[in-house]
Structures are given as C-alpha cells and as structure tokens.
C-alpha angles and dihedrals in degrees: 000000000000090000089054091049090052088052090051092051090046091053091051090047092053090048095050092042091053094051093045093052089046089053092056102032100032093216121144091221092071091047087054089052089052091052091048090052090052091050091050089055091072103060091040090049092050092048094047095049091044090057092040088060091045092245089293099115135079088273103098131179088254091059089050092051092047091051090049092052092046093050091047090051091048091052090052092050093051092072094043097051098033090144091065096054094124093058092037091057090058090050093049091048092050090047093052095046092047090051092049089048089055091050091051091049091048092053090047091055091045093051092050090058095049120100116238110284147105096297094052091048094051095046091049088057088055091048089052094047097051098063090046091053091047090051093051093046090053088065087079089067090067088075089073089060095054100267114137106218125148111252111256103168093101092050092048091047091051090049091050091050090050091048089051089050089056089052093050104036103033111051090165088073100083102142125079092230089058091059092044091050094052092043088050091054091049093043095050092047090049095049091045091053091047093050093048092050093049090045093053095044089047090068091061112083094193098048118091112222114235119230115287093239093053091051091045091051092049092049091050092052091048093051095051091044097057097081096046091048091049090051092051092048091047091054093048093047090047091060093059100033108023094164096053118063101142091104087075095043116112118235087242089062091059087061087062090057089055089051089054091052089053089050091053090052090049090050090057093049098043100074093049091046093048092045093052091051098043095053097059091038089056090051093048092048092048092049092047093051091050094048090048089062089051095046113125100203136041091239090059091051090052090054091051088049088056091050091050093046093050090046089054090049092050089048090053090050090052090050092050092048090050089049091051097044100041117090114252120237103213122212099197123194128179111250144139113267091221090066089055092048092051091050091050092049091053090053093046093048089057091054114105091219091069092083111158095346113134114219115212125192121205100172121169116231097211099064117137120221118267131196110249142152099249098204096046095046090046087056089055095050094046093048093052094042095049090048088051092051090050090051090054092050091232096306129086141056124301112195127195114196130178129188143161115250130197120199113175108301094344127090123203141182111227127205120194122191110189131181137184097224131123093290130225125277121235097255092055092045089058091057103028095109095043115114115258093009109131140153094200119101094230098023126127098207099226102100098088091035088058090046091053092049093050091051092046091051087056087056089250139122133238125197139167130214124184143167112204109249093015103072135252136272125208115201123201118188121191126187114240089225093051 
C-alpha cells in the first residue's frame, strides 16, 4: 500500500513538473510530460485505494489493469495527436476526475460495511477531507470570472497527500485532534518559514519577491522533507561512524542523560537512607509490641496498635523508595506484548475491585516480538489498570489497545490503557510521575514513578492524556529493538 502511495505521489510530481516547465519554456514536450503524469495517476490511485480497502471494495485487480492499459494507450496517443493537445487535456482531466470519483465512492461503500472501530474512524476522516480539498481547489476557477485570487490548488493537493500519508503510515493517530495537532505544527512551521523568507527578501531593493503561494508551497515542502533528509543522513553517517551518533541527538535528549546521572546518585543514597530509617523503626515496633502486652487498659492497647500500624506504613514507604531508587536488573525475554496483556487481564478480572467494570481488548494482530522483563512490565500494567478501576469507582469501561507505530526510522509497539473515569486535571497530569506526588489520602506517591522508571529502563516511553470528566489514557511505547 505504501509503495502504491509512493507511485501516486510520483505520478503527481511528474505531472506538476511537466506543466511548470511548460509554463517557463513553452515547449510542447513538457506539456506532454504533464499529461502523461496525469494519466499515470489513475492506475496508481486505483491500486492504492484497492489496497487501502484490503481488496474488499469494488476496485478489483482487473480494474487496475484496465486503467493501466488505458493510461498507457493515452500516453501513446499524446505524441500522435499532438496538435489536439487542448482538447486532449480536457479529456485527460475528465478521465482523472472520474477515476478519483470512483475511488471516493468505493471507499464510501467500504466504510459503510465496516463495524465501528479505529479503521472506520480514520477512513471517515479521509472521506471528510476530500470534499473540503475539492471545494478549496475549485476556488482557482474564480480566476476565469475576473476574480484575482492567488492559486491554492497545488498547496491544497499537497496538504491532502500529507494527510493521506498520516492515515496510511501512522495507525496510532486515530483521533481527530491528533491529526489537527500534527497539521497545526506543520502549518505554523510553514507559515513561519514563509514570513521569514519574505521578510529577508524585502530588505533587498533589487530582488523581486516571488508570489506568496509559491513561497508558501516551497516552505511546506521543506518542512515535510526535514525528517526524511535527517534519516537519510543518519544512515549514511552511521555507515562510516557507527559508534558516534550524538551529532543527530537533540539537545533535549542530553537532558535525559543528566536525569540518568541523578538517578545513579539516588541509587547510591537509597540503601543508606532506607537502612538508617528501618533500624529505628524496627526498635520502635519491637518496643510497642512489648508494651502492648504489658498494657493495663484496652485504650492503651489501641494506642500501641496505632503505633505499630504507622511503623508498618513508614516501613512500606521506605521499601517503596528503595524499590524506586535502586537500579533494576532486567531479565528480558522476547515475547508478544498481546500475551502479556492477556495475562494481566486475567489477573485483573479476578480482582474483587473490578466490580461492574467492563474490560475491552483491542489488540493488533501484526505486532512483532519485543524484549521485555515480563514481571516488571506486568507490574506496570497492573498498577495503571488498578488505578483506572479505582478512578471509575467500580463501574465503567477499561480498554487495552495495542498497535505498531512507525516514527521515522524507528519502530515501536504501543500499549494504551484507557478508562472512562473522572479524568485527571492538567495540574495533576504535569506532576503525576513525580516521586511522592499523590492525590490519595494514604498514598505514598511512588507507584507511577516506579512505573515510569521501569518503562524507561526498557528504553521506552510512558505518557498520560486526559480530559476531565471523560477518562484518562496511559500510553506505553516500547522500541522493537529493545
């Protein structure tokens, strides 16, 4: 499917390049190239949308082959009837728009048959974006009626292709706000680059400023090309200097190294700290237990019970702190994350705190195996899940979702644990992984801090997103090479 999408983009690139060169060089050869590129769009579009619908739509392999033969024949006729290019352009344009209309209709029918889920939601976004793009592109037609508007069809087409790329290559983006957030980052970066260019050129009296849409289009292409170029350079550099990759490391990543150094210092202090607390606690507990046996009244015995209980709680805090601060010795084994999730669900389902909570599994079938410490990662999943059940007060929906994520040259396995509880406000989300931060009356505040440390020791990442009143989602991302 991604190969077909690349072919579709390449056909559009050839078409646009041909028409641009024809505009500047006024040679019919380049206009022919533009027409050939338009004709090539049709078979690649049919093939891409056929694979996007998992070969379960009206777009069959036979239709793709027929479109390929038709486009090839049309490319051959272009050079024979070069004198009829003006009429031929109208025919090619009608042919391309008719083919894209068929693709849109095929996806619409396919989406109607899908059961509610992530795939249906994502394809509905694409169905919603296409008419908007067509409406915006039609604004260029106003130029024929005397309206002087800058052409925006190329920019809209590029944006639609980028949006389609997000649909295809990033299955972890399944919420509309995720797409809007990514589009906002790209849009702001593009506009910033355009403004800077126009500002710099404006200082030169001799330089003629290109049209705003051309500069905007160039800025957009530069912004979306930065990451692929960086990946290519990183691979080339890695061949010559495989042991030195810091040149591609963001300055923000160096902050993580400083955090590791602080953790090492904490790991050295923790055993001494815990030892110095446990010894007097043991003496206090022993003395309280002895005095309890010598107590004359029931009220005195209750007071000694309080002392013993609080000593036990402080001892538990010391143990948790030692657990958090001590370095973990991972015992990684290669396994499928779905197996671990199913084990965790069976443990959770047997817990009496579950109550009326419904547990839902949305586990992807194409997950690769990753190297993890099964016991430690199980501790993380159980901790988050039981916190979620507590937040729902024993009634709601607890969802476990797994997926495969691609980010540049890296590949990850993602785990999402989602609840329908009261959610978490922004101030708490900022501090939720900090040691000793808790909103519970008798909580220690080390549970999620320990979870974060376990995930980080796996080379992974843990995040939380929440909307108050609508529940919370915890995301765990593990590198396939971990």
